[in-house]
Residue, then its C-alpha position, 0 to 999 in steps of 0.5 A: m910740507i903738508g903731512v897727510f895719513d889715514s889708514g888706507i886710501g880713503g884719505l886720497s879723497i882729502l889729498r885730491e881736494i888739498r891738491r885741487q885747492m892748494p896746487d903749489a902746496d907740497l905734500l907727504y901722504l902716508a897710507d897705513q894699509a899694513r894696519a888697516p882698517y882702523g875701525p875695528r880697532s880699540l880707540e887706545e890702539v888707534e891713538a897709538i898709531a896716530l901718534e907714531i905717524g904723526g912723529w913720522l911726518v913731523d920728523r920729516g918736515a910736515t909743518t901742518l898735519v891733516v888727519a884724513c881718517n875719521t877714526a884716528s881723529a875720534a881716537a887721537l885729535e886731542s893727544l896729536r894737538s897736545r904732543f905736536d902743539q907746535i904746528p897746526i893739526v887739522g882733523m876730521e869730524p862728522a859734518v852734523k852742523p851743515a847736515a842739520a842746517q839742510t835737513a827738511s825732514g829733522v833726520i839726518a844719516v851719518f855713515a861711519t866706522a863703529a870706532t868713530f862713533q864710539g869717540r868723545l868727538f862724535e859725542s860732542v859734535v852732535s851735543r854741539h850741532g845736532t840740537g833739534v834733529r834725530v841722528v841716525a848713526r850706521a856703521c859701515p865697515e863693508w863699505v870701507e872693504l870696497v874701497e880698499s879693494g878699488s871698488v867703487a861702482g858696479p852692482e856689488v857696490e850698489r847691493t852693498v851700499k843699499g842696505p844702510v842707505s835704504e834703512a836710514r831713508a826709511e827712518m825719513a833721513d834726507v841728508a846723508v853724512l859721510g863720516c869716513t873718508h873712504f866713503s867720498f869715493l862711494a858718494p855717487v853710488i850713495a846719492q843714486t841709491g838714496g834716490p831724489g831728495l837725498v843730500v850727501i855731504d862730502p867733508a873733503p872740501a871743507v877739510a882741504s879749505q881749513t887746510a888751506r886756512v891754517a898751513p903756515d908753510p905749505g911749500d911752493g913746489g907742488s910736489l907729492r910723495l906717497v908711502s905705504s906701510a904695505d905695498p907702495g906700488r898698489l898705493t901709486a896704482l890706486a891714486a891714479e886710478m881713483a884719485g887722479v893723482i899721479t906721481p913720479l916719485e919712488p914711495w919712501e918706505y915706512p917705518s924707515 
């Protein structure tokens, strides 16, 4: 079984892609909505939360963990791999490498949360893969709030997205890296707002492909269980509406 977690519903973008690529995999998804968003929290606090959730998923049979949250990956990926070294753990890192390969202007924009930019992981990714390009980093906590509320289209969404995207375009960025799983649901608006010539890189397909490569025992029944630390009913409704994920299973309570 593959255990997937995020602070909220953003990781459903990863879950959706894993199900597309691995339709027979058994999946357990935890949305930690009671403590969302993670972005304003300290990295130390997010690390402790991630280790707690990782242990909960492993205790329930997860043989692979997917940290479907850039903030949690920035804060806790190393610690998770050290604590649960018997299983593969797939994390998120901003797609600076493919962005650097695709930019024509030499400028790429990374949209994420403030905590993602503060982590050692982001600094490492830029130093390894951002040589020769300029990285424009934009923290967009309000985008997370939009997605968590189920708002991914319409005039309000366009107004909220326009500011950071326009700023990045004014600095000649021609590639937009989505450094938060929530932002996958805003990709069409980001592309539209950025105008012709803006390439938007969604990490979900690559993360799902990596999961398929490393998962030793993903299961073969295609089962799915959704768990929320706050409101299971709202989670299942948003999962169906935004990610096309429909499950007849009653969510487990977390913690339990």
